[in-house]
C-alpha positions in Angstrom: -0.1 -0.1 -0.2 0.9 3.5 -0.9 1.3 6.1 1.6 2.4 9.7 3.3 5.9 9.4 5.4 5.2 10.4 9.0 6.6 13.5 7.8 2.8 13.8 6.1 0.1 15.5 7.6 -1.7 14.5 10.3 -5.0 15.4 12.5 -2.7 14.4 15.5 0.5 17.1 14.9 0.3 20.3 16.3 3.2 21.5 14.4 2.2 23.8 11.5 2.4 22.5 8.2 4.7 24.5 5.7 3.9 23.6 1.7 -0.3 21.9 0.6 0.7 19.7 -2.3 -2.5 20.6 -4.7 -3.7 18.2 -7.5 -6.9 18.9 -9.4 -7.8 15.5 -11.5 -10.1 14.7 -14.1 -9.8 10.6 -15.9 -6.2 10.0 -15.5 -5.7 8.0 -12.6 -3.0 5.9 -13.3 -1.0 9.5 -13.9 -2.2 10.8 -11.5 -1.0 7.5 -8.9 2.5 7.3 -10.6 2.1 11.7 -9.8 1.4 11.1 -5.9 4.3 8.2 -6.0 6.9 10.7 -6.5 5.6 12.8 -4.8 6.0 10.0 -1.8 9.7 9.2 -3.0 10.9 13.2 -2.9 9.1 14.2 0.7 11.9 11.4 2.3 14.3 15.1 1.2 11.2 17.6 3.0 13.9 18.7 5.6 13.5 22.5 6.5 17.2 24.8 6.2 17.1 23.7 10.1 17.2 20.5 9.5 14.2 19.1 10.9 11.8 17.0 9.1 8.8 19.0 7.0 5.6 18.5 7.8 3.5 18.6 4.5 0.3 17.6 2.3 -1.5 16.2 0.3 -4.4 17.6 -1.3 -6.4 15.3 -4.6 -10.1 17.6 -5.8 -11.0 14.6 -8.5 -13.2 16.5 -11.1 -16.0 13.9 -10.7 -13.9 11.5 -12.9 -15.6 8.4 -14.3 -13.1 6.1 -13.7 -12.0 4.7 -10.3 -10.0 7.3 -8.8 -12.2 7.9 -5.6 -11.8 4.0 -5.2 -8.2 3.6 -5.2 -7.2 7.2 -4.0 -8.8 5.6 -1.1 -7.6 2.4 -1.0 -3.9 4.0 -2.0 -3.3 6.8 -0.2 -5.0 7.0 3.0 -3.4 9.9 4.1 -4.3 12.0 1.3 -6.5 14.8 1.5 -9.5 13.9 -1.6 -12.5 16.2 -2.3 -14.8 15.3 -4.8 -16.8 16.9 -6.1 -20.2 16.0 -8.2 -19.0 17.7 -11.0 -16.6 18.3 -13.8 -15.3 21.6 -11.7 -12.6 22.4 -14.4 -9.4 23.2 -13.3 -9.6 26.6 -11.8 -12.3 26.0 -9.8 -11.0 23.1 -8.4 -7.3 24.2 -7.5 -9.4 27.8 -5.8 -11.1 24.6 -3.7 -8.2 23.1 -3.2 -6.2 26.8 -1.9 -9.8 27.3 0.7 -8.8 23.7 2.2 -4.6 24.0 2.1 -2.5 24.9 5.7 0.3 25.3 4.4 2.9 28.4 4.0 3.6 27.2 0.9 1.1 25.7 -1.8 2.2 24.2 -4.7 -0.5 23.7 -7.5 0.5 20.5 -9.5 -1.2 18.7 -12.4 -1.7 15.2 -11.6 -0.2 14.5 -15.3 3.9 15.2 -13.4 6.6 13.2 -12.0 8.5 15.3 -9.7 12.0 14.4 -9.1 14.8 14.5 -7.2 14.8 17.4 -4.6 12.7 19.4 -6.1 10.2 20.2 -3.1 13.1 20.5 -1.1 14.9 23.1 -3.5 11.7 25.3 -3.7 10.5 26.2 -0.4 14.1 26.1 0.5 14.7 29.2 -2.2 11.1 30.8 -1.0 12.4 30.3 2.6 15.5 32.5 1.6 14.2 34.5 -1.0 11.2 36.6 1.0 9.9 38.6 -1.4 9.1 35.7 -4.0 5.6 34.7 -4.5 6.0 32.6 -6.5 8.4 29.3 -7.8 7.8 27.5 -10.7 10.9 24.6 -11.9 12.4 23.4 -15.2 10.1 21.3 -16.2 10.6 18.1 -19.2 8.4 16.4 -21.4 7.5 12.7 -22.2 10.4 12.6 -24.3 13.0 13.7 -22.1 13.5 17.4 -24.2 12.8 20.8 -22.0 9.4 22.1 -21.6 9.7 25.9 -21.5 7.3 26.7 -18.7 8.8 30.2 -18.5 6.8 33.4 -20.0 7.3 37.3 -20.4 3.4 38.8 -19.9 2.0 38.8 -23.8 2.3 42.3 -25.9 -1.2 43.3 -27.9 1.2 42.0 -31.2 1.9 38.9 -29.7 -1.2 38.2 -28.7 -2.2 38.0 -32.9 0.4 36.3 -33.6 1.6 33.4 -31.1 -1.0 30.4 -30.8 -2.5 31.1 -33.6 -2.1 30.7 -38.1 0.1 33.1 -38.1 2.7 32.3 -35.4 5.4 30.8 -38.5 4.7 33.9 -40.3 6.0 35.8 -36.9 8.9 38.1 -36.7 11.7 36.0 -34.7 12.4 38.9 -32.2 8.7 39.0 -31.0 8.8 35.1 -29.8 11.9 34.8 -28.2 11.1 37.3 -25.9 7.8 36.3 -25.3 9.5 32.6 -24.4 12.1 33.8 -22.9 14.6 32.2 -24.9 17.2 34.8 -24.4 18.1 33.7 -21.0 19.6 30.1 -19.8 17.4 27.0 -19.5 19.9 25.9 -16.6 19.2 29.0 -14.5 17.2 30.7 -11.3 16.2 34.2 -13.1 12.9 36.3 -12.5 10.2 36.3 -15.0 6.7 37.9 -15.5 4.6 34.0 -15.3 5.4 30.5 -14.7 3.7 27.6 -16.4 0.6 26.1 -13.8 1.7 22.7 -13.8 3.5 23.1 -11.8 4.0 26.5 -9.7 4.8 27.2 -5.5 2.6 30.1 -3.9 3.4 31.5 -1.0 0.6 31.8 1.0 1.1 35.2 1.7 0.6 35.4 -1.5 -2.7 34.4 -2.2 -3.9 36.8 1.6 -2.7 39.8 -0.6 -4.3 39.0 -3.5 -6.7 36.1 -4.2 -7.4 33.4 -5.2 -7.7 31.9 -9.7 -9.9 34.4 -11.1 -12.4 31.5 -11.8 -13.8 33.6 -15.1 -11.3 31.2 -16.2 -11.8 27.6 -16.9 -8.2 26.3 -17.9 -5.8 28.5 -19.0 -4.2 31.8 -18.4 -5.0 31.8 -15.8 -1.8 31.3 -14.9 -0.8 33.9 -16.3 -3.0 36.4 -14.8 -2.0 35.1 -11.3 1.3 35.7 -11.7 0.5 39.5 -13.2 -1.7 39.9 -9.8 1.7 39.4 -7.7 3.6 41.3 -9.9 1.2 44.1 -9.4 2.1 43.6 -5.9 5.4 43.6 -6.0 6.0 39.5 -5.4 8.5 38.3 -7.8 8.7 35.7 -9.7 11.3 33.0 -10.2 11.6 30.3 -12.9 14.2 27.4 -11.1 16.4 25.4 -13.6 17.6 23.1 -10.1 14.2 22.4 -9.4 13.0 19.4 -11.8 9.7 18.0 -13.2 7.6 16.0 -16.0 5.2 17.3 -17.6 3.3 14.5 -19.8 1.2 17.0 -21.2 -2.9 17.7 -21.7 -3.3 14.5 -20.6 -6.8 15.5 -19.2 -7.3 17.8 -21.7 -7.6 15.2 -24.9 -10.2 14.8 -24.0 -12.7 17.3 -25.0 -10.0 18.3 -27.6 -13.3 20.3 -28.8 -14.3 22.8 -25.6 -10.0 23.0 -24.8 -10.2 25.3 -28.3 -12.6 26.9 -26.8 -11.7 27.7 -23.2 -7.9 28.5 -24.7 -8.8 31.2 -26.7 -11.9 32.9 -24.7 -8.9 33.1 -22.0 -6.9 34.5 -23.6 -9.8 37.2 -24.5 -10.3 37.4 -21.1 -6.6 38.2 -20.0 -6.0 40.7 -22.9 -9.6 42.4 -22.4 -8.7 43.0 -18.1 -4.8 44.3 -19.1 -5.3 45.5 -21.8 -9.5 46.8 -22.5 -11.9 46.1 -24.2 -11.5 47.2 -28.2 -8.0 45.4 -27.6 -9.7 42.2 -27.3 -13.1 42.8 -29.3 -10.4 42.9 -32.3 -8.8 39.9 -31.3 -12.1 38.2 -30.8 -12.9 38.7 -34.8 -9.9 37.8 -36.2 -9.3 34.8 -34.5 -13.0 33.9 -35.6 -11.5 34.9 -38.2 -8.8 32.6 -38.1 -10.7 29.0 -37.7 -13.4 30.3 -40.6 -9.8 30.0 -42.7 -9.1 27.0 -41.4 -12.4 26.1 -42.7 -11.7 27.7 -46.0 -8.8 25.4 -46.1 -9.8 22.3 -45.2 -12.5 22.2 -48.4 -9.6 23.3 -50.4 -7.7 20.5 -49.1 -10.7 17.6 -49.1 -11.0 18.4 -52.5 -6.9 18.5 -53.7 -5.8 15.6 -50.8 -8.7 14.0 -50.1 -8.7 12.2 -46.3 -12.4 14.0 -46.2 -13.0 11.9 -42.6 -10.3 13.3 -41.0 -11.5 17.0 -42.3 -15.1 16.7 -42.3 -14.0 16.2 -37.9 -11.6 19.6 -38.5 -14.5 21.3 -40.2 -16.7 20.2 -37.7 -14.5 20.9 -35.0 -14.0 24.7 -36.0 -17.7 25.6 -37.0 -18.6 24.8 -32.9 -15.7 26.9 -32.4 -17.5 29.9 -34.3 -20.3 29.4 -32.9 -19.4 29.3 -29.5 -19.1 33.5 -30.5 -15.9 33.2 -28.6 -17.6 35.8 -26.0 -15.3 38.2 -23.7 -15.9 37.7 -20.0 
């Protein structure tokens, strides 16, 4: 039976919790169990700078999974704090549920399709202990195949919005994307950045106390961008920490809802630009995005005539039509 070591949270332990690890999961039980196993292996190294065993807790918010997530967690990880939901609450709401339950001085938002490597948890906690002005830390992240997954960014500009993650990206000025993806700085470094990817993001409890929870107007995507911007506006540093490493398999929950993923991604992008660049910019971007999906439909029709593969292209056209029908309303 897998379980948390004695350094984990216990109702009878009077000491304060140092670290709360929050995982929102939906239909990825095998990946979730690997993630929890990696946390347990990593926890052996969870010693504070005073060399006292760190007290931590693991909180899993299950978003109404249809697999056997709840049963397996209850059976194999009895000291995990499990909060099963009766509906799919989404990534942001799920994390906010966990944050409200968290007791730790530091809170790690962690995707279920991740594996914590080495002493990553200790390194991030130690760094925040030594740097009181750091509010958020993100680790060095690897893809499943061992390549580097870029997880640090600068804030997107209006120009970035029309190129990044659109059909125009291949035509973007190289300097524009290099700046956005922080390609001018080495991967193996500890550096201040504007924001870090939400697949693994450690946050000081005081940051939540000062700026609030994740914005529930986002279902998923861009919520970490928004949160980091709010934190930096409140004078907290955001740091990319190369010595803390994880593997992120990437998008395993969202793969189950490919069309809705497109809609949420674009709506989140529009919400961010509405909040920080105004209604007119967001509307212009919305029109551009809807036109882009219309153009993709035309291209698929042309490819169908020239290259056939009708069944595949018919699905793509149907997906793009669903995105257009959603209207990508700015919220």
